[in-house]
N, C-alpha and C positions, 0 to 999 in steps of 0.2 A: 455401638460405637467404641472404637479403641481410641484411647489418649496415651500419649508419651509422659512417663513421670520425668519432670525436668532436671530432677537430680540424679537418678539412677540410669536415665535414657532407656528405660524398659517400657514395654507396651502394658495397658492393662484394658481389661473389657468392661464397659458399663452398659448394663442393660435398664436404661432409665429414659423417660422422655427428656428432651433438652432443657427444659425449665428445671428438672430436678438434678441435673448434672453439676459437678463442682465446677468452680471458676477455672476458665481455660483460655488460652492464648491460641490464635489461628493463624496459619500462613497464607498469603495470597503469592501465587508467582508463576511463571511460566516454565514449562517443562523444557529439558533440553532436547535439542534434535535427535540425539541418539537415546533410545531407550535404557541402553545398559548403562548409561551415566546417572540414572535415577536410582534411589534405594526402594525397592518394591518392599512389601508386607514380608513376603517369604526372606527377603534379604535381611531384614531388620529382625527377625525372630529367629534366624538360624545361623547367620554369619558371624564369626568371632569379630570382636571390635576392630582389630588392626586391619581386617578386610574390608568392613564398612568404611572406615575412614579413607580408604583408597579411592572409593568411589567419589565423583565430582559432586554428586548432589546430596551428599553427608553434610557438606558444610551448611547448606540451608538449614537442614534439620537441627544441627548443633547451635547455629546463631538463632534459631527460632527459641530454643529452649534456654539459652543463657539470658536472651532479652526477658523472657517470661519470668525466670527465675529472680532476675534483679527487681522485677515489677511485684514481686511476691506471689506470682501464680505458679502454682504446683504442676498445672498439667498444661499439655500443648497438643495440637493436632494438626499434622502436615498430611496432605491427600496422598502422596506418594507411598507412604509407609504405614498409614493408618487404616487403609481399606483393602481388604482381602479380594483382589479383583479376580480370583480364581473361583470365588463363590459368587454365582449368578444372583443369588438371593440376596447377598450383602451389598453387591454392586448395585442392584436396582434400589436397595433401601437407601443407600448411600447418596445416590444421585437424586432421588426423590425427596430427599431431606437435607440437600446440601446448603439450599437457602436458610434453613432453620438453623443449622449448624453455625453458619457466618453470622447470622442475626443474634444468635444466642452467646456467641464468643465475648469474653471481657475485653479484649483488645484484638485486632487484626494487624499483623505485620505486612505490609506490601512491598515486596523485593522486587525492584526494578534493575535487573542485572545489568541493562545497557545505559543506564542513567549516570553519566560520567559525573565526577565531584567538580563544584565550582571551585576554579583556581582563586588565588588571592586577589589577582590583579582586576578589580572591578572598581569602576568609577564610584565616588561617594554617592553622586546624585541618582544612583540606581540604574543608568544607563548601561548599556552593554558594551563593553570594549573587550569581550571574550570571545576567543576564537579556538580552533583546534590547536593553532600555533601557539597560544598562550598558555593552555594547559600543560604543554610539554615543558614549559619553564618552571614548573613545580618539581621538577626533579624525578621523584619516582612515580609520580601519577597517583599515589596512594590518598591524596588529599590531606596528608598531614604536612602542615607549614608552620611558620613562625606566628602566623597571624592567630589571635585570641579567638577570633570568631568561628563558630561552629558552622556546620555545612547547612543548618538551618537558616541562620543569620545570613550567611551569604546568599542563599536561594532567595530569601526574603528581600534582599537589595537589588535584586534583577528586576527589569522591567516586566510588566505583564507579557508583553510579546515574546520577551526572551524566554520566560517561563514555559509559555505555551509551545515555543519551539523545541524547548529542550524535553520535557514531557511528551510532547504529541510524538517526538521520534521514538519513542520507547515501544519496543515490540509488545509490551503488557497491555497496551491499549488497543491492539489488533486482534487479540483472542476473545474467543466467543466465552469461555468459563469466566474470565477476570470480570465480564460485566456485572453478573450478580454479586460476585466478591467485591465490587466497588459499592455497591448500593447498599447491601444489607446489614454491614457492621455499624453499630452505632458509635464504636470508636475505631479510628484506624490511623496508622502512622506509615508514612512512606520511606524507604531506605533506598539508597543508590548501591552502584555496583560494589563499593567498600563496606556495605552494611553501617552506612553513616545515616542517622536521622536527617530527613530533608524538611519534614513538615508534616502536620496532621490534615485530615479530610477539611476540617472547617475552616482552615486558613488558606487551603488551596482550592475552595471551592469554585472561584471563579475560573482558575486556569481548568480544573476538571471538567466544569460545565462547558467551556469553549471547545474543548477538545471531543467531548463525548455527545454533546449537544442534550445532555441530561439537565433537566432543571436543578437550580441551585436548592430550591425547596425539597426535593426528592432526595438529594444528597444529605441534605441535612436530616430529613425524616423519611425512611423507607416506607413508614406507614401510609404515606399519601400516594402509594403506587396506583391502588384501584382508581383513583380520581384522574389519573392520565388515560387518554384515550389508547385503544389497543394499538392502532396504527402508529401513533407516536412512540409507544414501547418498542413495536417490532423495528422501527427505524434506528433504535439505538445499536441494534445489531447487524444493520445492513451493510457496513464496512468491516465487520469481524468475521473470523475464520476459525475453524475448528480442524484437527486432524482427520476426524471421522466424520464424514457428512451426517450421521445420525446426531452426534453431539450438537450439531447447530441447532437442533430442536430441543436437545435435553438440557442445554446450558440455559432453556428460558424458562423452564418449568416453575422457578421461584419467581421470576418476573411476573408471571400471570397467575400465580397460585394454583396450579393445576398439578396433577400427576398421572403419568401414564405408563405402562409396561415399557421395559427396555427391550429392544430386538435389534440388536446390533447385527448388520447384514441387510436391512430393508432399505438403506439408503436414504433418499429424500422423502420417502413415504412417511418417515417419522416427524417431518414437518407437517404434512397433512394431518397425522393424528394429533398433533398439538393444537392446530387450529380448529379441529373438530372439537377436542376437548375445551378449548376458550368459547366455543359457540354455546356449549352446554351450560357455560356458567353466565354468560352475559348476552345482552341484546345490542352490543354496541357494534353498528355496521360499518364503523370506520375500519374494522378489520378487512373489509373489501376494498379499500381506497388504495390498493397498491397499482403499480403500472409497470410495465415492462420497458426495457430500454430499447429504442430504436435499432440499436446494432446488435440486438442480442440475436444468439444462434438461432432462435425459434421466431425470428420476425417474420418468416413467411407463412406461419400457422396462423389461421384465420379465427378458428374457435378454440376458446379456452373455458376452464373452468371457473367457479366463484372464488376458489382458495388459491392463494399465492403459491408458486413453486419453492420459493426460498426467501429468507429474510432480505436479501438485496433487492427486491421488488419494492420495498417500502423505504428507499432512499429519499424520496420525495415528500415523506410524510413526516418530517421532524417537527412542523408547525400545525400539525392537524389539531383542530379542536371540534367537540361535539355539540349539538343543540341540546341543551337540557339534559334531562335525565334518561340515559339509554333504557332505563326500565321500562318507559313508556312506548318504546319502538315496537315495530311489528313483531310478533312472535315468530321464532325460527328453529326449526328442529333438523337434525342430521336424519336423512331417511335412505333407503335402499336406491331411491330415485335422485338422490342429491339432497340439496339444502331446501326444504319445504319453508316457505315465507307465507305468513297470514297477514296481509296488511292491515293497519290500522284504519279506522272508519275515516272515509275521505281521502284515502291515500292509495297506492298501487303502483302498476306499471304506468309510465307516461310515455308519450310519442317523441321519438328521437327528432324526426323531421318537422314536428311543429315549432322546434326551438333552434335547431343546427342545419347547415347545409351539409350535402353529400353524405348523408346519413340514413338514406332511405332504407326502410325495412328494419329498423332497429328501434328498441323501445329503452327507455332510462329509468334506472332503479336510484331513487334518492337514497343516500346514505346518511343523511341527518348529519353532516359533518361539513367543515370548512376550514380553510388555511387563516392562521391568524393575520397573514399580510393582506387578505382579501375577504373580509369578515362579511362582506355584503353579498357574498356569492355561496350558492349551495353546491355540493360536490355529488356527483353519481357516477353509474359505470353504464355503458353500453350494453344491451342484451339483444339476442336474436332468438325468436321462437324456433324450435326443431321438433316439437311433437306434441301431444296432448298436455296442455299447461306445462310444458317442459322448455326450458330456456338454457342458453349459454352464454358465457361472455364473448363479446367480439371487440375488436380494436383496443386491446388493453394497453395500448400505448399512449391513450388519451383518457381522461377524466373529464367528462363533460360538465362545466360550470355554469351558472346562471344565476342573475340577480334574484335576490329573494323579495323583492317589493310586490305589491298586489298587481295581478294579472300577469306577472312574469313568468310563473311556473309552466313548464311544458304540460300540454294537453293530456289529462287524465284518460287512459285507453281500457285499463283492466284493474277492478278492484278485488277480484276473486283470488284465492291461494293459487299458489304456482309452485314449480321446482326449478331449481337451478343446479346443473350439473356441477359436482364438486370438482372433479379434474378432467382434462382431456388432453390425451396424448396426441403426438402428431399425427399417428395413424387414426386413432379415432376423430380427430379433426377432418382429416380427409372423407372419413364415412359421414360425418354430420353434413358435408357439403351436398350430400345426396337425400337429405331428410326430408326435402319437399317433393321427392320423386312421386310421381301420380297424385299430385295436390289439384285440387280444382281452383283455376284462376277465375275470378269473378269481376276482373278489372273492366271488361266491356260492358258488364251489366250496368255498372256505375255510370259509364259513359252512355249507354243507351237511354237511361232514365233522364241524365241530364239533357240529352237532345230533346225529349218531349217535355220538357220543363216538369218532371215530376219529382218534386223535392220532399222526400218522406220526412215526417216529423219523428218517427221511430223507427229504429231498425232493430232486428234481432238476428242473430245468428246462433242456430244449433247444430251441433253440440259446440257450446261457448268455449269450450277447453281447446277445440281445434282450430278454432278461427284465428287466423294471424291478420289483424286489421291493418297493420303497417305496410304488410306485402300483398294485401287483399287476397290471401290464399286460405282454403280449408285443407289443412294438412291430414292427409289420410295414414301416415305412417303407423304401424303397430296394428292395422286391422284389414282382414282379407274381404271382408264385406262391410263397407263403409258408406254411411247416409249422412247427408247434411241438407241443411236448408236455411235459406237467408230471406226473411220476410221483412218487407219495407211497407209502412203503414202511413196514411196521410189521412188526416180527418177532412170530411166533405165539407165544401163551404156552406151548404145548406145546413149543417148539423145532423142529417139523417144517416147516421152511420159513418163508416170509414172506408176508403180505398184502400185495397190491399194487394200487393203483388208478391207471390211467394216463389221462390226459384228453389227447386228440389233435385239434388244430385245424388246419384248412389254409383259406387264403384264395387266391381267383383274381380277378384284375381282368380283366374281359372287354373286350377291344379296347382296353386302356390307359386306360379310362374308369373314373376313380375312382367315379363314380355309379352303375356296373354291378359293384360288388364282390359276390363271392359267397363265402360262407363255410360250412364244416361242422364238426361235432365228433362225436368217438364216444368212449366211455368203455370202457374194459377194467377186469374186476376178476378178477384171480386168487384165488378163494375159498377157502373153509374147506374143510379136509379132516378126515376123523374121525380123532381121536387119542385116547389114553387120557386125557390131561389137558385136551382142548381145552376152551376156555372164550371162545372169539373169536366165537361167534354166527356169524349168515349176513348177508351184506350183499348187497343188490342196487342197483344203479345205472344210471341211464339219463339221458341227456343232449340238450340241444338248444342252439341258437345263435339269438339274437335280435338285432336292430338296437337301440342304445341311443345314448345321448349322453353324453359325459364330458369336463367341461371345455370345453363348446361344441363339440365335434367328434363325429362319427358314429364309433362303434365297435361291435364285435361283443361282446355280453356272453353268456358261457357259464354255462348253468343246469344245474345237476345235482339230480336227485332221487335221493336215497339212503334205503332202508330197511334196517332191522336188526332181528333176531330171536335171542333165545337158545335157540332151539330146536336139537335136533340133527339137523335134516333135512341130507341130503348137498348139498352145494353144486356148482357148476359147476367143473370142473377142466380147465384148458387147452382149454376149447371142448367137452370131451366130457361130457354129461350121463350120471349114474348115477341110474337108476330104479328104485323098489322092484319086485321080482318078484312074480308071483301067490303062489308058495309061500314061507314065511317060510324065511330061512336059518338053518342050524343053526352051532352054534358055530365048528366046523372052517372052514365057508365064510366066515363072517364074519372069522374070524382071518386067513384068506388075502386077503380083500378089503382088510381094514385093512392089512396088511402091503404089498400092492401100492400101496395111496394112499400110504402113508408113504414107499415108495421114489420114488414119482412126485413128492412134495413135496420131498424131498432133492435130487432132480435137478433140480427146478425152481429151488430156492435157490441151487444151484451154478451154473447157468446164468444166474440173475439177477445174481448177484456178479460173474460174467465181463463182463456186459453193462455193469455199472455202472463198472467198471474201464475197459474199452475206451471208454465215453462219455466218462469223465473226461480219456482220453488223446485225445479229439478222433477216434479212429478209427471210431467208429460212434455212431448218434444213435438214440435210442429209436423215432422215428416210421418209420425205416428198417426197423423189424422188423415181422413180419407179425403181425397182431392176433390175440389170442386169443378173447375174445368182445367184442361191442359193441354198443350201441344209438347210431344217429346220427340227425341231422337237418340240412338245408341251409336256408340263407337266401339267396334271389337277390336280384335288384332289387327 
């Protein structure tokens, strides 16, 4: 770290941690529009004094050193001349430790170049009769008048609204880097365009808080930053700008207490890397509570990643709060497939359509946060599945909110781990629009079961990671040979086993050409057995698969024809048909046959439960089992 000797105005290097440095003052300011007006490290170390003094930015350095010296501080730091920006290593170190440098300074001088002095003519009651025409009456406009009041006293006599107007119009409050320069210093004084002191941060905290939306407690004590939700901290930068797009991420490193390598030239990717680094340090899901503006340039993009493109998307998060301690939220990790989330027990992805209208086919991820103005409503984001346990964000202009009372939560659909894509470009969004290509659509299967009043008590879908329950699709993307199975189970009313309908589907892409996709389907039914209290009737199923279109993409639609009868006819049992004999059976023979069938039913029920348990553990899938009885069809090219 290079520091300026406030007496000799020469640079000296210190190779020490911040807490081991001598007492120093630090300057917070905005750079001039023309880079040549500022004094660089090379200028300060090589130009003679008379040439340095001709540069416009030299006055800021000189004023900083004078005020530090008057305060008994021997050293000063100014970013324009104390960082050798030609050294990438030094620049990286400086930007990653900038927060610590401002935090460790004895005092920070904030120079507001466009804050005009308060003129003499101010009413005694603090009301403002100050206007641009009034300041002209002070003569030279330097702020020196016959009044004995200092600029700080005059500023203090202004109304709160007038202070907000004057300070809020300053360029200093629009820049990205000055955000951490405002929060970090423990002692900070503000100076107007004439370098006249106008007030300290504690005295101006009400004004600063209203302008910046930063809580007064944080302005007084930056150690409270970790208690502020990530989305709220991001919102502080939503209206700020930087000269280089990468700096919009780098200026927030101190706010989130993270470090990342500096890669100028990467553009907005720097902000993505910043969010990834934040995710490594916290489970605060409010980081995902951003939303796009309805009039944004990318408003026609349907699919989005879970990470925000820029701080601007957090403009509506100024009053975001989190429920409890984020430490106990679901685990999340950055992987090559995106953000991997392992839900906490009893939580996971919820059905969008179970709570909201016109959002069919979407899931909701609960972010565990809320707006202070709506404390009784939880906040989430809409997701859509586009692959095996793979999701992306949709409708980012909305944040679904719902009451937090009992029974108000959207229906829980999936509690297994899943991935959410980090970022989605406009080109990638178009590609994701075809992610359900050659999916199996089972909507008619549910309709057919409803028609015969077959209400399953248990449904299982394998592979689970490919089942999109909101759109009733098996997504086959990523596999040239795809197999899936839907199993619907209902316990028999006589307690002798269970009725089970299994729909098995298989896809094969010939020579890797998606235009030559083939699919087949077969239906199994473990039918009725005769029992003393049997009232389940008899069901016959047969199925076929046809080509169809779903949201503009070719899919395979599974069609099931099911019939039922309340007759006492003996059904198919495990692939073995029982036919009526030529001679009528006597009571003894009927009893023996009935006992045999009951034992077979019980054995089949035990075997079924074992398979369900094995499938739940991932050790076995239904479509690996041998079929009992089936009808099938195949669709080719």
